[in-house]
N, C-alpha and C positions, 0 to 999 in steps of 0.2 A: 491538602486536601488528599483524601488516598485514589482518588481517579487521575491525576497530575501525574502521584507516583506510578501507579499501573499506566499510564498511556505514555510515561516517558520506558519504562522499562519493556514496553511494547516496542517504540521505538526504536532500543535498542539494538533486539534480535531483528528487528526491521532491518535495519541498516545492515546489521552482520550478516543477515540471507542475503540482501544489495550486493556486497561488498565478494559473499563466496560465489554467488552468482554469476558475476562479470569476471571472478578468475575461470570458472567451468567455460564460460561461453567464447574464452580465447583460444578455445581450437573444439568445439561443440558448435551443435543446430538449438534454435532456442526453444523449437516443438518438442525435441527430443527431451530436454531439460525438463521442460513442463508437464511431460509425460509420467517420467519418473515421481519428480518431488511433487507431483499432484497426488500420484497415486500413493506415495508410500503416506503421505501426513495422514491421511483415511486410515491406512495398513498400522501406524503407531497407537491409533486411539481404538483398535480393535478390543486388546487386552481389556479395555476397561470398558466394556459395553455394559455390564451391567450396574452399571451408573449412569444409566441412560434412558430417562424417559421418554418411551414410545406412547406415549396416551397426550400424543400430542394433536389439534386440530386441524380441518384441511386448509384450511385460510392461513393457520403460522406455516404449515409444512407449503404451498403454494408461495407463499410471500421469501419464505428460504431460496427455495429453485428461484426465483423471480431476480434476488436477492444474488444468487452466483450466478447466471445468467448474465446481467448486467454487469459482474466485476469480471466476467470470463469475456465478456464480451469486449470489455472496453480494454482487458489485455490485450486481448489479438490486435487491434482496432491500432492499438498505440504500437506495440510490436513490427507493425507492419511501417507505420511512417516511421517509423529506427532503420529500414531497411532501406528509404529512401531518402531520407533527411540525416541533416550531422547530429548526434546525439545533443554538443552543448547548445542546437538551438532549440529543441524541442524540451530539456529539462526544465529549462526556466519556467516554461509556460505552465508545465503541472501546477509548482504554486500556487495559478490562480483556484484551484480544485477548491479549496475551502471557503472561498466567496460564494461558490456554488451552495455550499452545503450550509454554511449560512440564510442565506436567501432561502433553501427547500427548509431547514430547522424553524423557519420565521412562519413560515405555509405553513406547513402542516402539524410542527410540533409546537409552536406559539412563543418559543423562544427567546428573549429580546434581550437583547447587548449591552452594558454600562457603555459609557463616552471611554472610561478605562482602560476596559475587556479592547473594546473594539481598538483603540489606541496600542495595544497590547499585541493583538489579531495580524494589525499590519505590519507591526516590526515584526515580526516574524515573519509572514510573508514576505517583507521587504530583504532580509537578512537571506530568506531562503532562496529567492530569486537572486540574488548578487554572487551567491555561493555556488550555485549551479552557472552562471555565465563562464566561458572559456578566458573572458579578457573583461571586466569590466568597462575599458573604453567602448565598448561596442555593445551600449547597454539596450538598444531597443535592436537591438540585430534579430533576434529568435521573431520577432514580429514582423519583420520585413523581409527577411531572407528566404522562408518557408510560402512557398507554394501556394495558392491558395486551396485546394482540394485537401492537401496534406493540414493547412490552416484546422478546415471544417473538423477532418479528422478528428484531431484532436482536444478539439470542442466537444464532439463527443464523446469523447474517451472522459473529459471530465465532468459532462452530463451525468453522464450513468451512474461514475462512483460518483457521484455526490448523493444518487438514491440511496449508494449502499447503505452508510453509516444510520439515516433517515430509516429505512425499512428493518432496520439492526435494534432501533430504539424501539421501535412497536412490537415487534416479538416478543425482545428479552423482556415486554413488560409481563408476560407471563409465561413462558418458559427459559427457565435456569442456563446460564451460559454451555455448558458442557454438551446439555445437547445439542444448543444450540450449532457447535461446533461440530459434531459429531453428524450431523444432518447435512453442513453447509461441505465439509469435507468429502462425506458420502456425493457427494450430486459433482463434483469437483473430479473425484476418482472415473466418477461415470462417464463425465465427457472427455478425461484422457483418454478411457478404454474406448469408446468408440471414435475417438482420432486415432490411436494405436491398430486398430480391425482394417476403420478405412482407408487408412495411407499407407496399412503395410511396414510400420518403422519397426517393427522387429529387431532385426539386422542393425539398425543406428540406435536403436536403446539399449543394444548387449553392448555396442561397440564403446558408449559414454559411458555406461556403468563397468566395465572392466578397467574405464582407463580413470575414473574418474569416484568411484563408489564413494568412499571416506566423503569426497567434496559434497557429495550430491545428498548422502545423508543427513551431515551437517546443516542444511539448504533446507531439509523437508523439516527437519529439526526446529532452527529456526521461525523457520515459516507458522508452522502449528501456534509454537510457545506465545509466540507474536499476536496470531487473531484470537488465541485464548488470553489473552493479557488486553490488547483491545476490544474484545467484548465483554470480558469484566468491567472496563471502564464505562462503556457504554450506559451496562446494566444499572451501574449506581444511580439511582432516582434525584442528585442531589447536581451529577453529571450534565451540562451542555454539551448537546453532541455539535454543537454552532462552533465550541470549545476546543471539546477535544481533537478535533480531525487540524486544526491550526498546530495545536501541544504538538503535535506527533510532527509536524514540520521539525522537531529538535532533532526529530534523526539525523538530517544533512549535516548536523555539526560531527556526528560521531563517525558518520562516512567519511569525511575530510579530517578527521582527525585521524581514523583508520587508516583508510582507502588512500587519502593520498599523503601518507608513508611508505604502505605496501606499493603502489602505483606508480609513484614517484611524479607525482601529479604536478602543474605549475603554478602560480599565483597564489601563495599556499598565506601570502600578508592580506591579500583583497580581500581572501576566502575567511582570515582569523576575524578579518573586521567584521564580515556581515555575519561571526557567527555569537561575534558580543552585542550584536543589536538585537539577535536572536533569545537570545538570554536575556535581555533586556526588555525583550515584550514577552517574557515568560514570567520574568517578575511582577509586570505591568498587570499580567493578567491575576496572578496568585494572590493580589493586593485588594 
């Protein structure tokens, strides 16, 4: 299936982006990094402006803006939680997101999964949950260690992010992938510029660019490529949104293989088993 290849490739660049950002954030502020990478993503697409279809309806433009707002607000909310809670407790909970996507896809797009597809999704999500745990012995710790207000904030993020692929599918029925990405990155860039001016982050962004300019450029490129492939997969008529998002969770496997080596992470045995579970889930979906 073409959409599986596209979303796996998207997951690969998504993982690279995540790993590079983790390296940058060892000595940088999240907001400053987002300002540069978000703006750079749009700048990269400007030379290709002649390929953009500007004959887009107000409805689709509004839906892209709404999707941008959901995606950015979700990221901001999650970063707020990350500041107050342990990453090892927050990250496993993000694997619940595809369940919200499956529900919304059923309600809005009429997508119904077969028994084998549901089994494959559950395998991928279970493996994805285990792979992000700090220690498998504390399986339920993410649900018991986070204060209630931050737990609700994470749920809000998951709900906001669940609307994004559904909105993507609706708009991509009428406009091409590249044009969609152009407007999406443009709106992200506008948000970043407003933050840059409002919070006077010029000096801090300048410092992070001077110290990590190559990594920042790589992160920006990986983000654009990942999103382009992601939107391409969603635009394929035979693809199901309710399967695309779970399959993209295979990116956790790449993060463990590359990130685990670079950052010398522990518990690689249990994480390798989790990876095997995820791969089995992928085969179940493909079959």
